[in-house]
N, C-alpha and C positions, 0 to 999 in steps of 0.2 A: 788306403794302402800308400805308402811313402812316396816321394817324388823319386827315390833312389829306386822303388820299385816299379815305379812306372815305367823309367827309363829304360831298365832292363827289359821291362814285357816290351816295350816299344821295339826295341832292339831286336828282340826274338821275333815275335812277329814280322817285320821288315823282313829279316833274313828267311822267314817262313815263305813272306809272297815271294821274294825272288825266287826260291827253289823250286818252287811250284808254279810260277808265273801268274799267281793270282791278283789282279790289281784290286780289288774289292780290300783283301786281306793288307795288301801294302797302305791303302787308305788307312785301315785303321791302324797300321803300326807308325805311320809317320805322324797319324794323330797323338799318338801317344808320345812320341818322341818330342814333338812340338810343345805338346801340353805340359812335358817336365820342365823344357827349356824355357818357356813363359814362366813357369811359377819360380823357376831358378833366379830370373831376370827381375820377378818384383820382388822374392825376398831380399836382393843384392841393392835394389831401389829404395824400399820400405822401412831397410835397417838405418835408424838414424836418432839422433838424442831424441828424447821424451822425458817429457816430466809428469808426475802423478803427484796430487795434493788430497790429501783426507781430510773431512772434518766429522764430527758430529752434529746427528741431528736428532732432535736440537742443540743447538750451541751451546749452552749449558746443561749438560745431561744431569740427570740426578736420579738416586739409584729408585728403583721402581714404577719410574717411568720403560716407556717402548722408546729403544733408541736404536735408530741405524746409522752406518758408515756410509757417507757420502765420499764417491770418487771420483775426481775430475781428469782427466786425462790430455793431454795437449801432443801431439809428434809434431815432429818438424817436416817429416813426407805427408805431400798432400794426397799421395795413393789410398784409394780406397782400402780397408780390410774388411773382408767376411765376418770374422772374430775378431773381437778386441775384450780382452780377459785380463784383469788383474788380481795374482795370488799374493798370499804373505800370510802373515799371521801376526796373531792379536794377544802377546803377551801368554799370560796361562788362559786364555781361553783357544789355544789353537788356531789351526789353519782355517783361512776363508777365502773364498773364489767369490770376484765381483764379474759380473757382463757387462761391460758397458756400450752404449749405444749411441749414434752421432753420427753427422755428415763431416767429411773434410777431416780438417787437422786435431776436431775438438770431438770429445765424446763423455756421457757420464753414465755411472750408474750407483744403483745403491746397493747396501747389506742389510739386511735384518737381524738385529744382534738380541732381539726379544728385551729383558728386562734384568740387565746383568747386573751385579753388585757395584758396591761401589771399588773403586781401585783405579789407575793408572795401567793402561795397556800399551806396551810400545808396539809397533808397528816393526816388524823384522822381516827378512828372507824376500823384500815384496820384488815382482819382478811382472812386469808385462806380457801377454802373450799376443802375437799377432797370427793372424789364420788365413790363408789364400782364398778366393772363391771356388777352386778348385776341389779343396781340401787334401792336396797336397803336401802344401811347406808352411809350416809352423816358425815364427822367428818370436825368440825370445830377448826381450831388452830388459838387464837390470835397472831397479829402480833404487834413487838414493832417497833413501825414508830415516835419515838417520836424525835422530832427537823428534820425529814422530809420535803421537801417543794419543789414542783418546783416551778420555779424562772422564770417569765416572764419578760425581760429586756426592756425597753423603745428605741427607735429607735431615734438615733442621728443625726446628720446632722453634714457635715464635713465644718469648715470654715478656710478660707485662711486668712481671716481678719476679724476684729470685729469691730462693728459699734461706740466703742470709740476709736479706734485705731487714728483718726484725731486729737483728742487732746479735749480740753474743753475751754470755752469760759472764760475770766476774767473778772472780776468787770467794768474793762474798756473796754471789747468786743471784745481783742485782742485774739488770740488763745496762750492757753497753752500745751507745748509740755508735752506728759504722761511721769511722771521720774518713773525708775526702782530703788528701793533703795536697795540696794547689801553692801556685807561687812558682818564684823563679829564683834560680842559681846565679850567681856572679862569674862569668865565664872570663873578661876580657876588658881593658880599656882602648879607646880611640880617641881619636881629636874631636874635640866639642864643636856640633854644627848649629849655626846660627839657627835661635827658635828653639829650640831642647829647655828642658826644664833643668832649672838648677841644683833640683834635687838628687839628678842622676850622677854629677861633680864627684869623681873620685879623688879627694881634694890631696890624699898623699902622693899621689902621682902628678897633680898637679903642683904644686910645690917643689917637687924634684925637677917636673922639666920646664918649671917655668910659662907654661900656658893651660887653658883650660881642657882636661881631659874626662872623659864621662865613662861611667860604668857602661859594659856590654854584657845585657842579660841576657839568657836563655832560658826557655821551658825548663822545667825541672823533670828531668827523665824517673825521678823517681813515682810521677804522679800517674803511674801506669799498673795494671791490672795483668800478669801472668797465670796466663792460662795452662796447668803443664797437662800434657795424657801420657801416661804410663802406659809404654810400650813390651812393658816385660811377659814375653809368651806364656808364663805361668799362669798368670790371669784371664787368659784367653779360653772360652770354650763356648759350644757350640758351633756351626756353620753358616758363612756368610750367604744373604746378609742378617741374618737373625742370630749373629755371634754375641757374645759378649763386649768384644773389642769394638765390633761395628755399634753396639749399643754406645760404649766407652767414646768414642769419635765423634759421632752425633752430641752428646752431652757438652764435651770441648767445643765443639764448632757452636753450640746454641748459645750457652753459656757466655762465649766470647762476643759475638755478636751484640745481647743483649746489654754487655759492657759498651762496646764500640757505640751503639746506638745510644746509648747516656752520655754522649762526650769522652767518655774513658779512652787514652790509649790505651792499646792491647798488646801484650806478647807471646804468640802461640809460640811454645816450646815441647816437641816430640822427644822422648829419651831414647829411640829406637837406635838403629846401625846409623842411620843418617843425621841422625843429632840436629834435627832442622830449629832454626831460629826466626820465626817472623813477625815482624813488628807492624802492627795494623792500628791508624789512627783515623782511619774514616771508612766505610760500607761502599766504598768504591772499589779502585784498581788493588790496592795493599788487601782487603778483604777477599777479594778473588783471589790470590795469592794465597791467604790463608785458607781458601777451601782446595786450593790446591793441593797444597801441604798434607792435610787432613786425607782428601782423597787417595793419596801415593800411601799411608802412614800402614806401616806394618808392626805387627806384634813381633819384633827381633832384637828386642833389648837385649845388652850384655849384660846387664845386671838389673835386680830388683829395685824399687825406687827410694828404698831407706838408703842405700848407699849413694844411690844420684843425690839424693838430699845431703847426703853431708861431703858432698865434692866442693874441692873448693874455691873452682868455678862455676857455680851455677849460674848461669843466664839470669834465669826466671828471679833472684834476690836481687838484681837491681829495680823492681818494681815495689811498692806500698802494699801492694794486696797481692796476696797469692789464692788459686783458684787449683786444686790437686783433685784429677780425676783418674782412680785407679780404681782395680779390683782387689790390690792384696794392701792389706791391713794389718800385718802381723805387728808382733811386740816390735822390730825392731823398729820398721817403716813407721809404725804410731809413734814410738819416741824421736825418729826424724820428722816426724810432723809436729810435734810440739815443739823442740827445737827450732824451728822454721817460726811457729807461732808465738814465740815468745819474745820475735823482733819484729815481725809485721802480721798484719791483718792476713789470716787465713779461714779457707773452709775448705769441704771435700766432698766433691763427688765419688761416692760410693758406687760401684756395679757389682752386685753379687753373682759373681761368675758359676758358681752351681745351679745356680736354678737356671740357665741357659742351656744347661745340658742334661737338663730332666730330674737334675737331684731335688732333692727334698733340702730345706734351707733353716739353719737356723741362726738363733742373735749372735754375732761375732763380737770378736769381745775387743777388737781395733776401733772400730764404729762407735760403740758404746764409750770406750773409755774417753777417745776425741768430743764426744758429744757432752760427758759428762766436765768434760775441761772447759767447757763455753766453746769449741769449734764447733759451726754450723756444720752437719753432714747432711747430704740428699743421699736418699737411697733408690738406688734401680734395678730392678728385679724384673726377669723373663716377662712379658707382658702388661708392664707396669708402662702408663700413658707417661710419657717423657716430660710432656709439658708440665702435667701436676706434678711431678717427683723433681723437677728443676723449678718448677717458680712456688713451692712450699705449699699446695693445697691439701698433697698427700700429709699423712703425719709421720713419713718417715721411720724413724726407728722404734717410734713408738708404736706404729703399724705393726711392723711385723718382730718386734722383739720376743 
């Protein structure tokens, strides 16, 4: 019964006790009125600022693992509460409820989320519900969870080698060894510092200013490898976490990590609605940021990969090497890839989307055409060992042609 109901009942019982002159009934009526008033006073005192923190357990939650959402509550009021419940929603997973336990101002609890698929699950509509010990009063305190989200990262595979390592076929059928461009670009000039090599002196500026000026050099940005994740919804088939797009995300992340672990700088590019460009120089903090981009990636691109590659300002074209992960290699897309490959080293990971929808597959013209032109192509089909497909252990097109 609610506090208002108890208050009305107490008033009615008290009036009845006065009418019939019953002391026991009067005690009951006064007790009910007192309980309602105490509950009202408790609600006024317990209502105050409260903060709720959310964290994934384990901290770097990965698809396939059992994941829990840990909730930490801290209240300004020290008054005890019989029940402490945090309610809210987790993106497309829907509503959740967490019963927290603790003493004083702090309480904590966990919600078992099972094994959620890769994704970013924003926390919304969060609120804290406090209940009194008489079960008469409930206090709702809104919780500011703006920007809070549970992130489940994709599961990557370790790659000791890459399918493109063996080289490419030249126009005359011979193998071309992969070259890694390296060096420095001229950036600016500055005053000479004692002890610097005279080989760095920029003589034209020195003659003009009448003092020694040296060249300021910076690492060439073209020494990067761009991994492009095609987010075209036309190439998405199957249900998460066993969809073709999830396989493409795992492939893109695994290839990116393999290159960065070799000391190459990477650029992760997604073609979806968010159009994210994430630069990665090491496997530390910035690679974690790339994992976050992959976790949140959705198949929501407005255009196919062919049109994207023909765009005037493609961030991936800053790099000396491009790896395209796509499920769409129609004639227009294949032409666009060939145009890019004429200017920089290129390779393709082709995800056979129909196989993820349970349909029989056949040799696709796009991947075969690229392979015949010397562009390394790795094929990923449903049920394939991803590490073998990307590492070159499988025969790729030849095995499935």
